Each structure stands twice: as C-alpha cells, then as structure tokens.
N, C-alpha and C positions, 0 to 999 in steps of 0.2 A: 505493500500499499504506499502510494508515495505520499509525502508530507505535504501541509500547507505551507503556504507561504503569504506573509502579510506586510503591509507598508501602509503608513498615514502621514498626512500631512495637512497643515493650514496656512492659508494665504488670505491675509486682511484685505477686504474690498475698499476700505479708506474712500467713502463717498464723500465729496466735500460738502462743507457746512451751508447751511442757508438752501438748501434744495425744498422743493416742496415734498410732501411725504404721502404714499399710498397708504390704501386700506379704510379710509373714512371718509364720505362724501363731505360731512358735515363739519370736518377739522377746520379750525380756523388758523392760519399762520403757517410759516415754514420751520424748518429744522432750525434749532437753535444751539445743537451741541451732540455730543456724544456720551451717552450712558455707559455702553458697552460697545466693543468693536463687532461690527459686523464681518463676517469672513466666509470663505467656503472651506469645508472640513471634507478631506477626501479619504476614501479607504479601498485600497486595491488588495485582491485576495487572489491567490494563485494555487492550482492543484500540480504546478509543474509542466503542466500543459496546456490548461485554460487559464484566462483570465478575467475576472470582473472588476469594475470600478463603481463604487457609490460615492457620490459627493453630496453633501447638504449644504444648501446655499442659504444665508441668512437674508431673503428677499421674500416679497410678497408671491411672487409667481415668474417663471419663465415660460416663454412661449417657444413652439416647436423651431422655428427659425434660428432663435439663439441657442437653444440646446442643441440644435444640430450642428452649429457652428463650433460649439464646446467641445462636441463629442469628436468631431472631425479634427480640430487641432490636438486633442489628447491622443486620438488614434494614431495621428501621423507622428507624433514624436515619442510615443511609449510603446506602439505596437500593439495595444488593446483594442480589439475589434470596437468599431464605433456601436454596434448593434449590442456590445456588452457592456454599457455605459449608461449609469444611471445618473441623471442630474435634477436633483430634488431640492426643490424650495422649502425652506422651512414654515413660510407663510406667516411670517411677522408682520403685522400692521404698524411696525414702527420703523419702517425702512424708507428709502428715497424713493421719490417718483422718478420712473424712466419708462420709455415703450420696451414693454415685455414682450412684444410680438416681433420686433425688428431693430437690429441695430442701425442708428443714424446713418445716411449716406453722408461722404465727405463733403457734399455740397448743400446739405441741410441748413436751413435757415435755425438760427437759436431758438431755442424754446423756453418759454416762461416757466420758471422752477426747475430748470433742469440744467444738466451739464453734460453735453453731448460728447465731449472729450471723453469724460468720466465713462460714458455709455460705451462708446467704443472700444475702451480698452476692456472692458469688462469680460468678454469671453475668453480672450486670451488670459486673464489673471486667474479666472475658475480653472481653465485647462490646466493653467501651470500646476494647481493644487494636485490634479491626478497624476501629472508626470512626476512631480517631486515625490508622490507616495510610491509611485512605481520603482523609483530609483531607491527606495529605502526597503525594499522588499527583503525580507530576512525569513527562516525557517520560523513556524509558528504552530501552535494548537488554539483550535477555537472551541469557546463553549456557548450555547444558546439556552436562555432561560426566559421565563415570564413572572412577574410580579404584580399583585394587585395594586392599582392606582386609580382614584377616583376624581380626578380633577373635572374631567368633561362631564357635561350634562346635555341631554337634548334640548334643542331650542325652538322645537315647533310646537307651540301651545295651542292646542284646539278649544277654541272659545265658543259659547254658544253660537246656533243658526250656521256651523260648519265652518267657522272662520278659523284660519290658522295665523297665530301672532308670532313673530320673532321674539319669545321670551322663553324663560325656563320652564321646562315641561319635566317636572321631576319623576314622573313615572313612564316617560318616553324612554325608549331603548337606548343604550349607550354601552360603551366599551369600557369596562374596569380593569384591563389588562394592559401593563408596559411589556413589551416585548425587548429584549437585550441580546447583544452578541459582543462577547470579549474576544479578541486576539491577544495571544500571550506570547512571549519569547521562550526560548526552550527552558531559560532559567525561573520561569514562571512570573517574570515581570510584565506589566501589560503595556502592549504597544496601542490598542485603541479599543474605544468602546461604541457600539452603535445601539441608539435607542429609538424605539417604535412607538408611537402613542398618538391617536387621535383627537385634537382638541385644538380649536383654532387659536392663534397667538394674539389674542386680544384680552389678555388681563390689563393690560395699558390701554388706555381709553383715548378718545379723540382730543383730550386735554394734552397728552404727552408730545411734546415737540422735541423729544431727543430721540437719536439713533438707538435702538436696543434690540436685542433679540427677543425680547419678551421672556416669558416664562422657560421656554427651553434652553435660553441662554445659562439661567442658572442650574439648570439640569445638568447641562455639559460642565460647567464650573466644579459642581459639587463631585460628580463621579470621577472628575479628573483629578481634583486635589486630594480627595479621599483614596485614591488608588496610586497616587504618585508614588515612586521609588527614589531613592536618594540621588540618583542620577540621571533620571528621566521621567517627564509628565508624559502620561499617554495624550491621546488626541481622542475626542469623541465627537460623533456623528449624530445629529438628530434628523431623523426623516418622520415627516407627518404621516397619520394613518388616513383612515376614512371619516374624515372629518366635516364633511358637507353640511350635516345638521347638527354638530356638536360646538359647544361654545364652554368657557369656564364656569363653573358653579359659582364662584366668586371672582369679582374683577376689581379694579382700582388702580393701586399705584406700585411703585417698585418692592415696597415691603412685601404686598401681596404675592406678586409675580415670583419672588426670591422664596418665599415659603412654598409656594407649590412647586417650583422648580427644583429646589434642593431635595424636598421630599421625592419627587420622583428620581433623581440622581441616586439617593440613598437606597430607595426600594430595588433599583435595577442591579447596583452593586452587590447588595446583600443575597439577590437571587443567582448571581451568577457564580457565588464562591462555592456552592456545592453541587453547581450543575454539572453532568458528565460531559465529558470530551465529545467532539462531534467525530465519530469514527471513521465515517465514510468521506473520504476526503476527494470525491469527484464536484468539481464545477461545471455547471452548464449555464448557458443564456440563450434566449430565443425572443426575438422581437417579432410582435404580431401585429400587422396592419389591420385597423380597423375602419369600416365604413359604415357610419351611422345615419340613422334617418333623421333629418331636422324635424324640430317641433313646427307643426302647421299652425301659423298664427294668423292665417288671411281671415277668419272668422272674428278673431279677437280685435282684429285692425278695423274691420269694418265696423263693430260695435263701437270700440272707441272712438272713432271719427265721427260717427253718428252721435254719440254723447256729447263731444266737444262741439258739435255744430249746434245741438240743441241747447246747451248750458250757455254759449255764445249768444243764441238768439234770445234766450230769457234775460240776458244781462243787457242786451241792446234794448230791448222793448220795456226795461224798469224807466218809470217816468217819475221823476221827483224823489226829495227825502234821500238822506245818505245814512240811515239808522242801520238797523240790524237785518232788514230783508236785504238790503243792498250787500251787506257783508256777508251775507248768506249766499247770495248769487256769485259773488266773487269767489268764495271759497268753493262752491260746486264746479265753478268754471276752472279753478286753478287745479282741483282733484283731476277733472277731466282730462286736461292739457297734459299733467303729470303723468297719468295713464297711457296715454296716447304717444306721449314721448319716448316712454321706456319701450313700448312695442315698436315705434319707429327705428329706435337705436338698434335694436335687435334686427331688425330687417337690414339697416344699412350695415350693421357687421356682418351679416351673410354676404351681403352684396360684394363686400371689400376683402372679405377673407380668401386667401388662396387655396386654403383647405376644403372650400366647399364649392360643390357643383349645385349651382341655384335651380338650374333646370331639372336636375334630377330629385332635388331635395335632399343631398347628402353632405355629410361632413367627414372628410378624410384625417384619421388620426392614427396613433399605435400606442400599444403598451409594450412593455418590456419585463419579461419574467426571467428569473435567475435561480437556480437552487445551489445552494453549498451544502453538501452532505443531505442532511434530512431536515434542512432549513430552506424555505421558499420565500423569495420577495418578489412581489407582484406590484410593478411600476404602473400607477394609473394617471392618465393624463389630464385630470382634474379632480374636482372637488366630489367624491365618492360619499354617498349617505352610509351612515354607520352600519345601517341593517345589511347592506350588501358588503361592507367589509367584514362583519360578522361570519356572513356566508362563506366568504373565501378563506378567512381564518378557520372555519371549522372544515374544511375540506378533507376527504379521506385518504388522499393520495400521498400526503407527507405529512410528518409529525408536527412540524411548527410552519406558519406562514405569517410574515410581515406583509401589511399592505403600504406600499409607500405612494401617497397622494402628490400631486403636484409635479409629478415625475415626466421630464422630457416634453412636457406640452401643457398646456392649458386650454380646456374646450369650457369651462365652466362647472356650474353644478350637474351632477349626475344623480337625479333622484331614483327612489324606488318607483315601480310602476303604479303602487297604490297611493303615492304621493300625489300625483298629477290631479287628480279629481278634487283632491282637498285645497290645492292653491297653496298660498304662501310665497314669501320671498324667493327662495331658492326655485320653486317651479316656475314662478312668473319670469324669472330672468335666465332659465336655462334655456339652451339653443337645440337640444336634443330630444327627440320624440320619446314618449313613453315606452318602458321596455327596452332602451339602450342600457340602463345599468344592467337589467339582468342578462342581456346579450355578453356584455363584457365580463360578468362573473362566470357565465356558462363557457365563454371562449378561454379563458385563464385557467378553468378547473381543468378543461378538455387538453390544454396545454401541459398541464402540471401531470395530468395521468400519462401523457406521451412521453413526457422527460423521465418519468419513473420508471417507464419500462425499458 
C-alpha cells in the first residue's frame, strides 16, 4: 500500500483598505480596516500517483471563469490536473467587493468601490497557494472524524398563510456535525487540518466594516494554535457545507464570532485525536458536467408587470391629500416595483450569463467529486439546501462525506423540490428549476458508487 503525501500553504489576499464590501445589500459605508487577514489556504494530497488540491478562499464566492483560471494556473505550475482542484469560497460576508464572475480586462474602466488591479492579481495569488502546498509535499498519515457542533440553524420560518420568512426556524432541518480531516507527519505532528460545516458566514452583521473571515476564521485559529508543535504551526482549511438555508443561531459582534469559531476548532481537534488512520490510500477525482433547467419566471414576470402597472395607475389617480392613503399607495407601488425589479434582474442575469442557453432554458455548470480512501468530498457549485447536503452525507457508498459548497462556481441557491411552492428568499432568487437539487444529489451519488467500484 503506497503512503499518502500531504502539503499545505497559506497566501494572504491583502485587499486594499477602503473598498466596498459584499454580503449585505443594506450595508452602509466602505471598509475601514482589517480585523483578521483574508487568505487562501491550500491542501494538496497525493497517493504517489494521483493528486488533489483543495483551497479555501476567504471571499464571498468565486465564479466559474475565475475558478477555471485559478485551476489552470495551478495545474500548469504543479502538474495537478485542473479537474482535481477544488476552489472553495468560505462565504464570509465581511470580504471586499469584486466581480466574482470575471477578472477585469486590462482596458476596463475604474469601478466605484473596487480595486481592479487587486482583482486582476487575485487568480495568480490563489493559485500560488496550491503551488506552494504541492512543493511542500511530504509523507503523511490521514485521519477523518466528525464532532457535534450546533451553530447552524434553519432560516426558513414558516408563517401563517404559508408565508416563509428569513428568520430562525428552530424546528427546521439543520446539520449538527462538523467534519474534520487531519494530515500528520510520520512523527505525528500535524501538517494541516480541513474542517467542513454548513453555516453562513454572517455572525458579523451589516454594521461591520472590517475585513474578517467571520466565525470560520476563529475556528481555523483555534485548531492551529491548539495543535501547534514547537517548530511548526499547522495550516487549517475551512470549506462551507450545504448552507443555502442555514444561518448562525446567534449573531452580533466579534466576541460572538470568536466564541462559536473557537468552539468548533476545539471540537474538530478533539474528534480527530482518537480517530483511526485512513487505511486505503487511493485518491481519485472526477469532474462532472451538469446541465440544469432554468426556473421558468415568465408567468411571475407577467403578474409582476401587471401589478406594477396597476399600483402605478392607482397612484396616478389619487387626487388631493397627502395623508395615509397616499403613503399607502406609494408603499404598494414601491413593493410592486421591487418585486418586478428582482425578476427582471434574474432575467437579465440569464441573458448575460455565458453558461446559459436562453433558447433551451438551460444553465451549464459542473461539480467535482474526490475520494481519499473512505472519505469523499463533493464540490457543489452553489448554495445547496441542508436537506440535500444531509442526503449526500448519508450515502451508502462511502464511510464519510464532506459537502463543499461554493466550489469552482456559483449558480446561486439550490433549494429542495418541496421548497419551491413554499416560496421565500432563496426560492425567489434561485435561477434553477425545481428538482435541480435532487438531480445534483443523484448524480453525485451515482459517481461515488462508480468510484467505489
């Protein structure tokens, strides 16, 4: 049996101060400093023949074109196949604004609240973390484990009259398990840790104007400091899970983020200590192309346009008086315009997206599935609902499965089939048709079954 090899590296992203920040539409103000450094953390694993790379990047998301650029650069410099590289955003909402779907051209005009030179340098910077991790490969043993952790809570609260509100649903489905992978030198000292858990990076709220990794950053700090050897500090990588409908059960300031993050880091480290070594050292990777049907919004658009026309007509027909009735008419029209604008934005997004075939009503993307002995990692190109993530984790084909969200692309929310008639924010902003999430799960499970054979 050939041994494992492992290497890890961290490269700081160093976004300039003063940029706009992504993650909250109602955030007021630009960045005014750094609380903790954003970085790309990479882990490379090899069985002596095959290699995979996993890089966790402290950004909101990374679209396919940028992820492909990163993977191609890293492949050219390291020899790791591009299809065996997972570029995963940690989905912190305290990161700088940039075009997540394309690197700015050299002749692009300056953009308000952004630094185009920093954006142009980003793919090479992230790729360099993979290259450095590959250069540091050394013989290693691996352990995988899981521990109880309950930061995440379902955020789809069902109100009377079948309304769904974005609020804590304490009886809704959630994932109470953090997955952990540890890579160790032959002398037992740790090289790297990988942690996987589904929960939006939103402990810090819209009033925060400091760059931060949010709660996952404190989890990485905790496991690294607790496991540090005298001569070396391990590198930790965090990858989000199926977090599409999962928020933190408590939110607020850095103190809250630190409390939760450090609790997860300790739980992951404690779980790894007694875990058995991964005995099967075979590594495999498969990139699977997906063609998903777009959600048909034509009927909703027609209704939204009719509503906007009617509320405009009611406003126009109002004669005299500036009291409650006029305010009510203006509120009604503002609501109609907002609903119409959201649908028109989806329509425009589909028209402009190179991955979309508008005539066929299809969106093209891909997912990446890797196996490391009896551990699987399923890279999902978006925000998968937790119910679908739990279905992947429960698969019968392999002992333990991590679900890596925001991986190599971003197609938006991936709800369950049953969520669509319920509505709510995630459904209303989703671009893909009902059943797409189940198709992704079924495709991943079929791939895992074939890879185990």
